[in-house]
N, C-alpha and C positions, 0 to 999 in steps of 0.2 A: 257631520259635514253637510249631509243632504239638507238638513233644516236651514243651515245658513244659506246654501244655494237657493232654497225655496224662498227665503225671506228677501234676499237680494232681487231675485227674479220678480217677486210680487211688487216690490217698490218700483223697479225699473219698468214694469209693464204699463205704468201710468206716465211714462216719460213724455209721450206725445200730447198729453192733455194740456190745454192752455194755462191751467193753474199750477202745473207741476213745478215750473221754475220758481214760482213764489214760495213754495215749501222749502226749497234749497235742501234737499235730502242727500246731497253727495257726501256730507260728513257722516251720516249714518251708514251709507254704503261703504265708504272707506273704512269705517270702524269695523264693520263685519268682515270685510275682505282682509284687513290686517290681522284680525283674530284667526281667520282661516289660514292665512300664510304662516302665522306663528305655530299653529298646530301641525300643518303639513311639513314644515321645515324643521320641526324640533327633532334633535338627535340626542337621545339619552346619553348621559356621560358616566363613565366608570373610572374612578380614581383607584390606582393600584399603589398601596403603600406597604411598608414593611422594612425590616432591617436588610442590610446589604447582603447578608448571607442567605436570605430566605428564598431566593429564586423568583423575584418579581419579573425580571426581564424574560426569563424562560416562560413564565405563565402568560405574559402578554404575547410572546411569540407563538405559544400554543393556540391562543385564540385567533391570531392572525393566520396561522397555518403555515408559517415560514420561519426558518431559523434566521430571523432578520436582525435581532438585537444581540450584539456581541456579549460574551460572558462577562467581560470587564466593564460593559456599558453601565453607566449610571449618570443621571443628570447632575449638573453642577450643584454645589451645596445650597445655592440660593434660588434655583429655578426649577420649574416643572416643564415637561415636554408633552405637548398635545399630539396624539396620534390619530389622524383623520383620514377619511377616504378621498382619493382623487385618482383618476386614470393616469395622470402624468405624475409619476413618483418623483419626490424631491424632498430636500430638507430646507427649511427656511429659518434663518436666525436673524431676527429683527429685519425681515424682508429680504435679506441676502440669500440667494439660492445656492445650494450645493447638491451634487449628485448623491444618490443614496448608495453609499458604500460603507463597509464596516469601518474603514479608516475614518471616514467623515463622521460616522456615528460616534466613534470613540472620541473625536474632537469635542463633542458636546460637553464632555466632562470638564473641559478647561475654559470654555468660552464665558464671557460676561455678556448677558443679553437680557432684554425685557420679555421677549417672546420667542419660544422655540417650537416649531411645528414639524412633524414628520408626516408626509403625505404618502400613502400607500394605496395600491389598487385592490387590496384584500377585500373580498365580498362582505366579510363580517363588519367591516368599518362603515358599510352603508347602514348598518343597524346600530352600531355603537361608536362613540368616540372614547378612546382610552386616554388616560392621563397618567404619565409616569412621574414619580416623585422622588425626592431625596430620601435617604435611609432614616428611619426613626430612631436608630441607635446612637445618633449624634445630636445631642440637645442644641448644639451650636447652629444646626441647620434649621431649627424650628423658626418659622416666620408666620405672621398673620395670614399671608397668602396661602400657606399650606394648612395650618391647623384650623383656622376659622373660615377664611374666605373659600378655599377649595372644598373642604369637607362640607360646608354649608351649601355650596353651589351645585354639587354633583348629585346624581340620582342614586348611585351605588358606590360604596367603598369596599374594595377587596383588600382586607388586611392579611398579608401573607406571612405565615410562620414556617420555620423549620421544624418539622415534626419531632426531630430528635432533641430539640431544646426549646419547645414552645413556651411562651409566657415567661421569657427572661425578665429581669428587673426593669430594663429599659422599655420593654414592650408593655409591661404592666403600668409603668409610670405614664407612658404616652396615652394609653386608653383610659386609665382611671383619673389621671391628674389634669389632662389637657383637653379631652374631647367632651363637648357639651352634651348634656342629657338628651336634648332634642335631636341630636344628630346620630346617636348610637343605633337607632332603629334601621338605618340604611346600611349598616356594616354587615359584611359577610366575611367569615373567618376561614381562611384556606390553610389547612395543615399540609404543607407541601413536603416533598421528599418521602411520600408514603412508601415508596419502593425500598426505602432504607431502614424501615422499622419492622420488627417481627409481628407485632399485633396492632395494626392500625386502628381497629375499633376500640381497643383498650386505651390507646393513646387519645383517641377522640373523646371517649367518655371521661377520662381524667381531665382533659383540657376543658370540656364543657362544665364540669363541676367546679374547677378552679376559677374559671372566668365568671360563672354565675355568682360565686361568692365575692369576687373582686368588684363586679359592677352592680351587684344588688338587683339583678333583673330576674325575670322568670326563667327557669331552666329550659322550658320548651322553646322560648324565643332564641336562646343561644344555640340550642340543639338544632333547630331548623335552619339556622344561619351558619352552621359549621360543616365543612366538607373536608374529608380526607382525600388528598389529591397527589398526583405525581405529574408536575408540569413537564418534566423531561420525557416521561413515557407518552403523555398526551401530544407533545410536540412531534415526537417520532410517528405516532399513529396518524396524526393529522397530515403529515407530509406524505406518508405512504397510503393514505386513505383507508386505514384500518378502523374497525369499530372500536369505540372507546366509551364505555358506559359511564365512567366517572365524569368525563368531559361533558357528555350529553346531559347528565343529570344536573351538573352545575349550570350549564348554559340554559337549560330549560327552566331551572329555578329562577335565574336572573331575569329571563324573559318574562316569566309569569309575574314576578314581583313588579317589574317596570310597567308591563302591560296593564296590570290592575290599577296602578297609580295613574297611568296615562288615561285609562278609561274613565276613572273618577274625575280626572282633570277635564277631559273633553266634555263629559256630560255636564259638569258644573259650569264650565266656561261658556259652552254653546247656549245652554238654557238662560244663563244670566245675560249673555250678549244679545240674544234675541229679545228677551224681555226689555232690556234697556233701549234697544233700537225701536221696538214697538212703542214704548212709552214716549220716547222723544218724537217719533213720527206722528202719533195720535195727538200729542200736545200741539204740534205745529198745525195739524189739520183743524183742530178745534179753534185755535187762535185765528187761523185764516177765515174760517166760517164766521166767527164773531166779527172779524174785520169787515167781511163782505156784507153782513147784516147790520152794520153800524153799531154793534154793541160795545165796541171799544171806548166809545165816548163816556160810558158809564163806569169805567174802571175805577176812577178816583173816588167817585161817590160810593161804590161798593166797598172799596178799601176802607174808607172812613167808618162805615157801618161795622165792619169786622173789627176794627180797632176798638170801637166802643164796646163791642161784645167781649173782647179780650180783657178790657179793663174790668168789666162786670165779673167776669170769670175769676180774675185774680182776687177780687174781694171775697168771692164765695169760698175759695179754697184756702184763704189765709189762715184759718184755724188749723186745718189739716197740715198746712205747710210748716207750722211751728214745730209739730211733733216730728215731721219728716226731716226738718233741718237738724234737729238734735241727732237723729240716727245717721243722717248724711255726714255730719261733722265727726261723729264717732268713728265711722268707717275710714274717713280721711286720717284721723288720729291713729287708728290701728295700722293703716298702711304705712304711715310715716315711722311708727314704732318698729314695724317689721323691717323696713329698710334700714333703720339704725341698727337693729340687731344683726342684720345680714352683714353690714359693714364691719361690725365688731367681730363677727365670725370669720370673715375673710382676713381681717388683720391678724387674728390669732393664728390662723392656718399659715399665712405667709410668714409670720414671725418664726414659726416652727421650721418651715422650709428653709428660710435663710440661715437659721442656726445649724440645720442638719446637712445642708448641701456642701459638697466638696468646693473649696474656695476657688479652684481653677475653673470649675464648671460654672460657678456662680458669676465669676467675672467675665466669662467669655460667651455666655449664652443669654437668650431672652426668655429662658424658662420661667423665671419669676413673673415676668410681665404676662406671659401667656397663661400661666397658672392662675394669676390674679383675675384676668379677664374671664377665664372659664368659671371660676367660683362666683364672680360678680354676676355674670349673665345667668347662671343657673339659679342663684338665690333670688335675684331681682325678678327674674321671669316667674318663679314660683310665687313670690310675694304679689306680683302684678296680676297673675292669673286668679289668685284667691280674691283679691280686691275687686277685680272685674266681675267675677261671679256674684260676689256679695252685693255690689252696687247694682248690677242688673236685676237681681231679685228684689232689692229695695224699691227700685223704680217701678217694677211690675206690680208689687204689692200696693204701692202708693196709687198707681193708676187704677187698680181695681177698687180701692176705697172711693176715689173720685167718681168713678162710674156709678157707684151706688148712691151718690148724693142727689137727693131730689131736686135741690136748687140748681145743681149743675145740669141735670137732665132738662130742666125747664128752659135752659138757654139754647138747647138744640146744638150742642157742640159738634162740629163736623166729624172728627175721627171717632168720637164715641158712638156716633150713629152709623158711620160708614168707614169701616176699617179698610176696605178695598181702595177707596178713594185716597185715604191717608197714605197707604202703601205706594200708590202711584205717584204721589207728590214726592215721597222720599226718593223713588227711583228716578224721577224727572230731574230732581236736584243733583243726583249723582251722575246722570248721563253726560252732562256738560263736561265734568271733570274727566270722565273716561274718554269721550270723543276728543277732547282737547289734548290729551297726552297720556292717559292712563296706559294704553297699550304700548306706548313707546318705552315705558319702564319695564315691560314684561321680559324682554331678552336679558336685561341686566339683572333681573331678579334671580336668574339661575334655574332652579328646579321648576318642574311643571306645577307642583303643588303650590309653590310660592306665588306663581302668576295668578292663581285663581282669585286671591283676595283683591288683586288690583282690578280685575275685570268685573268683580261683583259689585252690585249696586252700592251698598253702604261702604264697602272697602275702598271705593274710589273717592271717598271724602278727602283722602290724602294719599296719592299713589305711592309716595316714598315709603309708606308704612308697610309695603309688601315685604321689605327686607327685615322688618322688626319681629323678633320672636313674640309669640302670644298675640300681639295686637292684630296683625293681619288675619290670622286664622280666627281670632275671636270675633272680629268684625264680620268676617265671611259667614259665621254662624249666628250672628246677632239678629238676623232677620226673623228669627223665631220669637223675638221679644214682642211685647205689646207695641203698637204703632208709636205710642208716645215715648217709649224707651229707646227706640232706634236712634233718633238724632241726638239724644242726650248721651248715649254711649259712644256715638261718633265724636262728640266733643271730648269725652273722657279719653278716647283712644288717641287723640292728638297729643294730649298731655302725657299719657302713659307711653306712647310711642317715643316721645322726646326723651323720657326717662331712660328707656332701653337704648335709644340711639346714642345718648351720651356715654353709656357703658361701652357700647361697641367701639366708640372712638377712643376710649381710654388707652393711654400708653405711658410707660415709665422708662423703657430702655434697659440697658445693662449697667453694671457698675462702671465698666469701661477702663481704659488704660490710664485715665487721669489719676487713679488711686494706686498706681503701681508701687509708689514709695510710701504709702500709708500702711501702718501696721494692720494685720489682718482683722483683728477684733474691732479696731476702730473703723475699718472700712465696712464691715458688716453692720455696725451700729449706724453709720452714716447712711448706708443704703436703706436700712429699715426705716429710718426717719423720713427718708425721701418717699418711700412707699406709703407710710402712714399719712404723710402730708397730702399726697395725691389722692388717697382714698377719702380723706376728710373733705377735700375739695369736691370730689365726686358726690359725696353725701349731700353737701350743700346744694349742688346743682340738682340732684334728684328731688330733694325736699322742696326746692323752689318751683320745680315743674309740678309737683303734686299740689302745691298751694294754688295753682291756677285752676284746679278742679274745684270751683266754689259754688255755693248755693245760688248766687245771683245768676251765674251762667246757666245753671240747671233750670231755674225758674223761667228765665227768658226762653230757653229752647223747649222746655216742656209745654209752656202755654202756646208757643208758636206751632208745636207739633199737633195740638188739638184743634187748630184752625187751619186746615189744609188749604182752604180757599184763599187765605192771605198769601201763601207761597205761590199758589196758582196765579193769582192776579199779578204779583210782582214779576213772576217769570214771563207772563204774557206781555206785560208792559215793556219788559226788557227786550223780549223777542221782537216786538213791534218797532222798538227804537233801533235795535241793531240791524234787523233785516229790512227795515223800511218797506213794509208790505203796502204796496200802492195799487192793489187789485181794483180794476174798474168794476162797475156794477155787473154782477154775474147773473147768468140766467138760472132759472129753476133747474134746468138740466145739469148745469155745472155743480149746483148744490147737491143734486142727487148723486152725481159722480163721486163727489167727496165722501158722501155718506156710504156709498158702496165700497170705497177704498177703506174707510174705517171698519166696516163690517168684516171685510176680508182679513184685515190686520188682527182684529180682535178674535176672529175664529181660529 
């Protein structure tokens, strides 16, 4: 946070200089301040899920330190309840306020509402926001809001089990069939009612072994995320202010987990934010200096020379491009084949599920829809990640070959000679998108980690990609690529992001009451055909997006990336046009002041 303060203070220290207003740096200041606010105001979120008999409400009450949630309390089957901090305690249901009483809390079970909030003055709620959810033992309650949106949005998920009957069939189904692979790492497993079993550690060991086998994860990961607990005892201890080692151990572990993630987030976001703000500010200073010195009149002439160089370069690399194009198209073909195989896999899995499911459950729940989305997202995410890694490697290898070409070197290509300059161009191009609205997306992105890719240089190519599996994180890490590969992979990400975005929007619904009078076997067949048709349509959409990743787009972006001066000139001309820089002839003293400002920024 100090670095952001320092950067803002440095920029504002020049506010009284006569040329400051010409730079119009308020957008950079606003950008840094908005990031600072996002970090300061961020409240980690814990979702508590589990079956109705598991003791979720007692666990939440134990954290709060008050017997606040009635034993019969549970949210309505379609909604969640946010439990937040506020000195003035109240319940709000779609904005309507109620007094916090057990009677009113019990009413939540029957209301129909879009948003339910419980505000309490418990100190721990300054640290956490808790989210209570419907029971996982009723598939008819499953919605996108709970299974995908909520789990993907929070920082921690506490899955509460009854120690005496942990990993019942419905619990196994929820974890293995509906939770996406990318979300399972934030799950912590609470074996509640430990006071009711004879050998809690034996129960824990058995649970860890079975869950490890079920999810196919490393045993140590499950072991470190599993806690034997007694919410009832902890609640009593918290109320009477008695020591409670189990509660302390759980609370400390959750704190460490989130603090580590938050620390990574803060370091990443602050460093990228400052780099972006510096790049944008330096770019404006350099443009203003050139305007003052009358250099802007030569921009069109310089641009024409660079275009001629680019044409010469394209001719020189044409031979290498032929071999690259073959490999490029092969990767596209492999990606499309993998997507096709994944669709077939999902169809077979869903066909088996529809055949095996109880008919009443099949007709009354959205299980099949959510199961299909889980399978689709996991498979397509894996396919996309493999393709992204292969394509990035291909681009890097191609760039290395081009750098070794003597004819290319004789052209004095910009980024081949000056990687730092090329990197600056990429960041400058990204700053505009970030300042214009990238940070506005951050709160909607949910978790701290998701926000990082929005605020990062290359990730801001398309802010909506923050919510897309693989692509956001991939872009955030893509800056390690050769300078030429970065914009190319940015173009790839737009198409790949759309692929995964289409999967996220996919929906099929339930069989519904319209088939009540249809014979069961016929109804299953009709529903399966509906699912097959929808999956085939999704496949067509996915393949259409992949086809947009073509060699012509690559060639254009690759060549442009090796001529950073072209992007610089275009941005300078755009800035001069938009900002209408009309500075009068400056004194040598003012030029010196600008140079001093640049030196401090770069330092």
